[in-house]
C-alpha positions in Angstrom: 10.9 6.4 4.2 13.8 3.7 5.4 10.7 1.7 7.2 7.4 1.0 6.2 5.4 0.9 8.9 2.0 -0.3 7.5 -1.0 1.4 10.7 -4.4 -0.1 9.3 -6.4 2.4 7.5 -4.1 4.9 8.0 -1.3 4.3 6.1 2.6 3.3 5.7 4.6 5.9 7.5 4.4 9.6 6.1 2.4 8.1 3.5 -1.3 9.3 4.8 -5.1 8.3 3.0 -6.2 11.5 1.5 -3.3 13.0 0.8 -3.0 15.1 -1.9 -0.5 14.0 -5.1 1.7 17.4 -3.8 2.1 16.3 -0.2 3.5 12.9 -1.7 6.1 14.5 -3.9 7.5 16.6 -1.3 8.0 13.4 1.0 8.7 11.0 -2.9 10.1 13.7 -5.3 8.4 13.7 -8.7 7.1 9.4 -10.0 8.9 8.0 -13.0 5.4 7.7 -14.2 2.2 8.4 -14.2 -1.0 6.5 -15.6 -4.7 7.6 -15.1 -7.6 5.3 -15.6 -9.4 4.3 -17.9 -12.7 3.3 -16.1 -12.0 5.2 -13.2 -11.6 8.5 -12.1 -8.1 7.8 -10.6 -4.9 7.7 -11.4 -1.0 5.7 -10.9 1.6 7.4 -9.9 4.6 4.3 -9.8 7.7 4.8 -7.9 9.9 1.8 -9.4 13.4 2.7 -7.7 11.3 2.9 -4.5 8.7 -0.2 -5.2 6.0 1.6 -4.5 2.5 2.7 -6.8 0.2 5.3 -5.4 -3.5 5.9 -6.7 -4.7 8.8 -5.9 -8.3 10.1 -6.8 -8.5 12.5 -9.4 -11.6 14.1 -8.2 -9.9 15.5 -5.5 -9.7 12.8 -2.8 -6.7 12.5 -2.4 -4.4 9.6 -1.5 -6.9 6.0 -2.1 -4.2 3.5 -2.3 -0.7 2.5 -1.1 1.2 -0.3 -3.1 4.0 -1.8 -1.8 5.9 -4.4 -3.7 8.3 -7.6 -1.9 11.2 -6.5 -2.8 10.8 -3.5 -1.5 13.0 -3.3 2.6 11.4 -3.2 6.2 8.0 -3.6 5.2 6.0 -4.0 8.9 2.3 -4.3 10.8 2.5 -5.3 14.1 5.9 -5.9 14.2 5.5 -8.2 11.8 8.7 -8.2 8.8 6.2 -9.0 5.5 8.1 -9.5 2.8 11.2 -11.2 5.3 10.1 -14.7 6.3 8.0 -16.9 4.3 5.1 -16.1 1.8 3.1 -19.1 4.1 3.4 -17.5 7.4 2.9 -13.7 7.1 -0.3 -15.6 5.8 -1.1 -18.0 8.8 0.1 -14.6 10.9 -2.8 -12.6 8.8 -5.0 -14.8 9.3 -4.7 -15.4 13.0 -4.8 -11.5 13.3 -8.0 -11.4 10.6 -9.5 -14.6 10.7 -12.4 -13.7 8.0 -10.2 -12.9 4.1 -12.2 -12.5 1.7 -11.0 -14.4 -1.2 -11.4 -12.9 -4.3 -9.4 -14.1 -7.8 -6.9 -15.3 -5.7 -6.5 -12.2 -3.7 -6.8 -12.6 0.4 -8.5 -9.4 1.4 -7.7 -8.6 5.3 -11.4 -6.0 5.7 -9.7 -6.5 9.6 -6.3 -4.8 8.8 -7.3 -2.4 5.7 -5.1 -4.9 3.6 -5.1 -7.1 0.6 
């Protein structure tokens, strides 16, 4: 994946919520490692070279969450390259698109955008 285009509530580029692990592994190869949650029926898979973390349901619901790290290149939402502009500017633009984000424990959740 060269571009990482976020489509709200759908996925990032070819990664779509609900995909199986097998489908994701066909796209990305095997993860560097997998970590099972102690409290939920889910597992996280890590691709450190790709700066990517994915959370899968262990009950068959597929891909639940896509985490993109700031050093991942070309991450875009509505044309905004999120990690290539100053953080304050990115937050302002996101806030302009969703003026009612939730704030929990230092995290802003933009429900209209499907982004945290």
